[in-house]
N, C-alpha and C positions, 0 to 999 in steps of 0.2 A: 773138420771132417770127423764123422763118428768113427770111421776106420780109415786111416790115411794111406794105406798101401793096399793095392789090389793083390789078392792072394794068388799063389800059383795054381792051386786047385780050382776047379770049376764047381760052383755050388748049384744045386738043382733048385733054382728059384721057380715058383709057379709061373704059368703063362702070364705075360704082362697085359694089363688092360690098356686099350688105346687111350692116350692122353688127349683130351680135347684142348682146343685153343683156349677155352675159358679157364681150364685148370692151369695151363701154363701161364696165362696172364695173371691169375690169382697168385701164383708163386712169385712172379716178378713184382707184384704190388707189395707182397709181404717183404721181399728182399729190399725193395726201395725204402720202405718204412724203417726197417732195421738199419739200413745204411746210414740214414740220418742220425738215428739215436746212437750209433757207434761213433758218430762224429768224424767219419773218415774223410781226410782232406785229399787223399790221392785218388787213383783210379779205382772205381768200384768194380768188383768182380762181375763178369758177364755170366748170366745164368743159362746153362744148357741142360735140357732134359735128355737122358740117355736110356736105352734099353739094356737090360741085363748087365748093369754095372757091378752086380754082385755085392753091393754094399749100399747103404741108404743114400750117401752123398760123398763127394770128394772135392776137396779144394786143391787146385794146382796153380802154381805161379810160373809155369814154364812158358816163356815168351810173353804171355799176358795173363793176369789173374782171372781164373774161371772157377765157378762152382758148378760141378756136374751133379745133377739130381736124378736118381734112379726113378724110372716110371712107376715101379712098384710102390714107391713112397706115397703116391696119390691114393692108391688102393688101401694102404695101411692107414693113412690119415683119415680116410672116409670111415674106416671101421671104428674110429673114436667119436663118431656122431658130431655133436655140437662143438666138440673140441678139435675138430679136424684142422682148422686154420692154426690153432695154437700148436698142434703137432708139427705142422710145416714150419711155423715160426721158430720152434726150438731147433729143428734139424738145420734150417738155413742159418739161424743165429749161431749155432755151433761152428758151421763152416766160415761164417763171417768173422767169428772170433779168431780163427786161425789166420785169416787175412789181416785182420786188425792188429794182431799180436806179432805179425811178421814171422810166422812159423814156416819152416822149410820142410816139405814132405820127405826129403831124403835123409834127414838127420835122425837116425833110429835111436841114438843115445838119449834124446830128449822127448821121445814120443809119450812116455807116461805123464810127464809134467805138462806137455802140450795138450793132451786129451783132457786132463783134469781142469786146466785153465780154460779150455774152450767150452767145456760143460758149464763152468761157473759163469763166465762172461756171456756166453750165448743165452743162458737162462736169465741173467740179470737184465740185459738189454731187450730181450723179448718181453720181459715183464714191464720195463719202463715204457715200451712202445704199445702196451695195452694187451699183450698176449700172455696171460697169466698161467704159468706152468705150476700146478700144484704138486706136492710131494707124491700123491697117489698117481697122478698122470705121468710124472717122470718115471716112476718105478714100472708102471704098466708099459710105457713106450719102450723102455730099455729091454724089458722081457720080450716084447713083441719083435723088436729088431733082431735080437739074438735068435729067436725062434724062426722067424721068416727066412732070414739069411743063413740059418744053420751055422752059426758062429760058435766056436769053442769058447768055453768060459775062461780059459787061460791061454791067451794068444801071446806068443813071444813078443817082447818089447812093449806090450800094451798093459795097462792096469787090468788086473783080474776083474771080472764082471762084478763080483760081490763087493770088492773094495771100491770100485768105481761107483757102484750104486750107493754105498754107505756115504762116501764123501759128497756125491751129488745130492743126495737127500738132505744132508746137513746144510749145504749151501742154499738149496731150494727152500728149505724150512726157514733159514735166516731171512731170505728175501721176503717170504710170506709173513712170518711172525713179526718182523720189524718194519714191514711195509716199505722196504728200501726203494722200490721203484716209485712209490708215491712220495716218499721223502725227497727223492731226486727231482721229481716234477715240482714239488713245493719249493725247492731251492730255486728253480728257474723262475717261478712266479714271484717269489720274494725279491729276487735280484731285479726283476723287471719293474717292480713298483718301488724300488729304492731301499728296501729293508735289507741292507747288505749284511748286517750282523746276524740276522736270522737265517739268511741264505748260507752264510758261513757255518752256522750251527748245523744246518741240515747236511752240508757236504762233509763236514768233519765227522758227523755221526756215521755216515756211510763209510768214509775213509777209515775210521777206527774199527769197522767190521771187516777190515782186510780186503775191501773192494777198492783197489788202488790202480785204476787204469790210467792211461795217458790223459784221457779226457777228464777224469776226476781230478787229477793233479792240476791240469790246466784251469778247470773251472774254479777250483779252490784258490789258485793263485790269482785269477782275475778278480775274485771277490775281495781278496786282500788288496790288490792294486787299486780297485775302485774305491775302497775305504781310504787308502792313502791319498788318492786324487781329491777326495772331498775335504781333507783336513790340512793339506799343505797350504802355505800362504797363497793368497788369491792371485798374486802376480805370477806365481809358479804354475798356476792351472788356467792361464788365460787361453791356452789352446786345448782342444778336445782330442782324446785318444780313441782309437777304434773300439775299445771295450767300454767307452763311456760317452753318453750324450744325453744329459738330463736337462730338458728345457724348463722344468718347473721347480727344480731344487733352488731354495733360497741361497743366493750367493753371499748374503750378509749374515747368515745365521751362525750362532755359536756352535762350535764343533767339539765333540768329546775328545779327551786326551787319550792317545794311544802311543805305543812304543814304535815309532816310525822305523828306526834301524832294524828292529826285530821283524816287523812286517815285511820290509824289503828283503831281508835275509830268507824268511820263510817262502816268499813269493818266488825268489830266484831258485831256491832249492827245488820247489815243486815243478817249475817250468823246465829246469834241467832234467829232472826225473822224468817228466813227460817226454822230452826229446830223447832220453836214453831208451825209453820203451819204444818210441816211434821216431826214428831219426828224421824222417821227412814230414814231421807234423807241422804244417804251415801255420796253423792258428797259434800254437805254442811259441813258434819262432817270432811271430809278429808281436805277441804279448811280451816276450822277453825283450824285444827291441823297445817297446813302450817303457818297460821298467828301466832300461839302460838310459833312455832319454830323460826320464824323470830324475835319475841320479846324475845327470849331466855327463854320462860316459858316452860321449858322442862317437868316439872311434870304435868302441865295441858295438854300438848300435849299428853303425855303418857296415862293419864287417858282417854282422849277423844278418842284416837285410840283404846285402849283396850275395850272401850264401843262398838265399832263396832263388836268385837268378840262376845260380849254378845247378840247383836242384830241379827247377821247373822250366828253365829256359827263358823265363821272363819274370818281370817284377809285377806282383799283383797291385791293384790300386792302393790298398792299405800301406804297402811298402813305400810306394811313391809319396804318399801323404806324410809318412814318418821321416823319410829322407829329406823332404822339404823342410820339416822342422829342424832337423840337424843342421842343414845348410843355412837356415835363417838365423839360428843361434850362433853360428860361426861367421855371420856377416857376409856369406857368399850369396848375394842376392840373385845373380843370374841363375845359379844352380837351384836355389830355392824355388824360384819362379818356374823353372823348367819342370821340376818334380810336382809342384802344385798343379800345373796345367795337365800333366799326365794323370794325376789322381782324379781331377774333376771331369776328365773325359768319360769316366765310367758313370752310367746313369744312376741317379739317386744316391750319389756319394755325398750325403749332406755334411758329414764331418769334415771332409776335405774342403767343401765349399765354404763352410763357416770359417775354418782356419785360414783359408786363402783371403777371405774378405777381411778378417782381423789383421792379417799380415799386411795387406795393401793399405789399410788405414794407418798402420804404425810406421811403415818403412819410410815415407817422406819425412817424418819427424825424427826418425832414429839415426839417419845418415849411416855412419860407420859403427855405431855402438848400439846395436839392436837390443841385446840382453840388458844393457844398462838402462835403456829407455823403458823397457818393461818393468824393471825392478823399481824405477823411480815413480811409477804410476801410483796414485792414491787408490785405496780399495774401492771407493765408489766409482772411480773412473773405469776400473777394470770391469766391475759389474755392469755399468751402463753400456760399455762398449760391447760386451758379450750379448746383452739383451737386444741392443740395436741391430747387431749383425744377424742374430737369429731371425728377427722379424723381417729383415731384408732378404735373407737367403731362402727361407722357407715360404712357399706360397700360402695364400689365405685358405682357410678351411671352407669347403663348400657346404651348402646347407643340406644336411642329412637328418633333419629333425625327427623323421618318422622311424629311424633305425633304433630299435631297442633289443639288443642281443640277449639280455637276460630273459626276456619273455620266451624266446625260442629255447634257450638252454635249460632253464629251470622249470619248464612246463611239466605239470602233472607229477610233482614230487610229493609222495606220501609215505610216511613212516619208513624212512631210510634206515637200513641196518648198516652200521659202520663198525670198523675195527679201530683200535687206537694205538698210536705209538707216541710215547713221551720222549721228546728230544732233550728237554732239560727241566729240572725242577725249580731252580732259582736263577733268573726269573722263569716262570712257568711257560712251557712251550710244548704243544701237542699237535699231531697231525692225525686226522680222522678220515680215511678214505671209505667211500661206500663199497659194500661187498659186491654189488652188481652195477652194471651200466644203467644209466638213467633212461627213462622212456624216450628222451630226445636223442639218445645214442652217445651222449657225452659221459666222460668219467668224472666223478664228483669227489672233491676233497674239501673238508672243513679244516681250517687252520686257526688255532686258538693260541694267542701268544701274549704274554705280559710284557709291557714295554715301560721301562723306567724313564722318568723325565730327567732332564739335566739338572733341574732344581731339586735339592734334597727335601724341600718342604712339601713337594707334591707327591701324592700317592701314585704308585704304578698304575697304568691304564691297561685293561684287558681288551685286546683287539681280536675280533673274530671275522674271518673272511671265508666265504664259500666260493669255490673255484670249479669251473667246468673245463676239462681238458679234452681236446679232440685229436688223438694221435693218429688216427687212420688216414691214409692218403687218398680216400675216395669220398670224404665229407665235403659238403658245400655250405658256405655261409650265405644262404639263399637271399636273405634280405638285402645283402650288399651286392649280390651278383658276382661274387668271387669264389674261387675254389682253390684247393691246394694245387700248386704248380703255376698259378697265374703270376705274372710279373707284379712287383710292388707298385709300379706306376698305375696299375688298374685300381689298386686299393686307394692310393692317394688322390686319384681322380674323383673318388666318391667322398672320402673322409678328409682329405687334405693333410696338412702337417700333423704329426703326432705331438702330443703334449710332452712326451718323453721318448727318447730314443737310446736306451742303454744297450750297447752292443748290437745284436741282431734282432732286438725286439722293438716293434712299433707300438707304443703304449698310448691309447686314447682314453685318458682319465675321465673325460666327460661322457664317454660311452661305456666305460667299464669293460673294455676289451683290449687285449694285448695280442698283436699279430707277430708270429715268429717267422723269420725269414732266413734264407740262405742263398747267397749269390744272387741277390735281388729278386728272388722268387718267394712266394708264400709257401710255407711248409706246415703251418698249423696255427692254432690260436687258443687263447685262454679267455674265458668270459667269467667275470667275477662280480661279487657284491659284498659290501661290508655290512655286517650284521650289527645293528646298534643295540 
């Protein structure tokens, strides 16, 4: 909320313009886009447009979460011309931040802190979602709101206007100068193509700028856990975890040395920090259970997963999948089978299907010593079994030879003006986002990174990727006949199985496209090309 308490006095706001259905729909689209980037696992606030609210917007969690938007805000946003949607995104992002951060409107003692945090995170996630709030726009909008709503510059319990503006401008400038939104999107892309170390670099870069949300803690922890999963002994990673599904990673390749206990410790600390910020953060709780299973802390994992049932009233498919692994390792085969079947009942739950297929092949040989049977397997046996199961479990790729997404996304690019953020000097790593949206409507980022080889005799290789991101929820990938909101099965009916499936990303390496999903629905995509 920009102002979280309705004041006793009645402000003389100008006559409200009638809000059209299109305007209300536009605001809902913006809120839906922001909700995804906030990564909210719980109930999304319902948007209501109100007349004479006497403040721009208001978040309330009485009975159910709602964001009330004053009609006058549509008129204010239109006064900003081409930035009208960005203005709405900032105001709604501010309110969404209150919801996301679990702020209580009635707690007057913390209002100053809450307002500063909501400004910071509302602006950050608006930027990540493609609504770029410049320092100039932020200052003008704050002045406009105080002017239109006739607000006093020093309101009790609230930060003074000038102090708020100063801090807000500092954070907006950090987001802009360091391209933090684009660095965040680069982290997603690099994670999706398996460059975990570079993804970690991006997330740590943001984290060290004091942008430490629950989602940031969770994503950084997941990158650490994915690194652990790649370097543990092969028999210990025979099963796949919800944060990991890499169909093209070589199972026999040499892995770099890292401090596993330290990575486990950092991952657990981050996930618990995420859960302290957002108690009912389902994604973080699932990932914490993954960590506990990897450490063979089966009792803790079980308690953690069953806590989800207490919070939500039922277990999600990922929880069933993980409980199946717990019972498998404990040689409780009836329980393991029960949870595997509950997990695969969800459509497109490829991880659970692969794990169940692996389990069924091993159980007849294992008898009462399932863990011992896995540990006794030769490395080539594990690798061959995983490849065999993946081929059986995922259906064949249909013929979509004419689909060339790069042609659509990178069309008519000439003399791009970019800004630069250096993530690291040694090895060198930079992110260069375009200052304007491409003619195709996509957001463009060039990623340049130096990658060291495992052999000390080889010189580091400079890798360059060009990536197009489409964050808006009304874009269509017309050549495929799919759009945001479509079920994943519509995508797989055209392109078939992905070459990689890390977390919620469907990566088609032969098409240079990564589809982002949530709850088995398409929510966006990244189209990329490697520059030789």
